[in-house]
N, C-alpha and C positions, 0 to 999 in steps of 0.2 A: 563650681567652676567646672571639674572634671565630668559630671553628670552631664553637662551641656555639650564638651566635646564628643563625649563618648554617644549622646544622642544624635549630635551632628553628622559623626562618622556612619552611624548605624543608618540612619535615614539617606544618606548618599551611596550606601553600599548595598543595601537590600534590594533597590529594584534591578540593580546589575546581576547581584546573584540569583535572584528569581529567573530573570532571562535567561542567564546560564543554565539554570535546572531545566527551564522548559526547552530549551533547544536542544539538551542532551535528551530529554524523556521524549521530543518528538523524534528525533534522530533514532533511538532504540526502537520506537513503535514503528517506524518506519522499514528498519532492517527486520523486525519480526514481521512485518506485514508481506514484505517481497518473499519470504519462507513459507508462507501460509498456503496450504492446498485447499482449492474450492470446488464444490461440486458443480455439475454441468449447471442446473439450474441458476446459481449466483453467478457465473460467468456469463451466461447469457444477459442476465440484468445488468451486467456491468457496462454495455454498449450502449450507445447512442447512436443512431436508433438502436433498439433492441434486436437481438438477433435469436434464432430459433436455435433448438438442439441440434436439428439437422446441419444447418449452417456450422455450428461449432464442430461436430463431428466430420464435417466436411473438412474443415480448415485443419483438422488432426490427419485425416487421411493425406491432405495435400503438404503435409509437413510445416504448416505454419506455428501450430502449436503441437508440443507435447503432452500425450497423456499418462498418467500414472496409475496403477492400480494399487490400491490400499484395501484390504479386507474386502477384495472381491468386486469393489466398487472403482469405478473411472472418475478420477478427478484430475484438476489442473492445477500448477503453481502459480500462484500471483505473478511473480517475477517475468516467468514467460509468457503470461498473458500480457502484460505492459511491453515487452518485445514486440509480439504480433501485433499489437495495436500500430506499433512503428511501421511494420511492414504494410499493412492494410491501412492505408492513409483515407479510405472511404468512411471509416469508424473511429470513433473517440472514444476514450474511457470517460464514465460519468465518476465524478468525484465523491 
């Protein structure tokens, strides 16, 4: 009788626990992604339609996107790219 009860409880709670764990993992991955730094080539491929490196650097000069220099190379923060997409309605982010 106890085994049946335990099995029923486990079977009813297990899917909920899995969903909670997946949601937490997704939230953590999203947070980590927002803090990533991307190369100019990766940023150019994020847009639909795609943009050229020249366009990316023009946006940087215009103040839409801030570039960071790490190890002598120019990189862009993912969260700042997302904000730039909101400003530049002509473009959308590829998922």
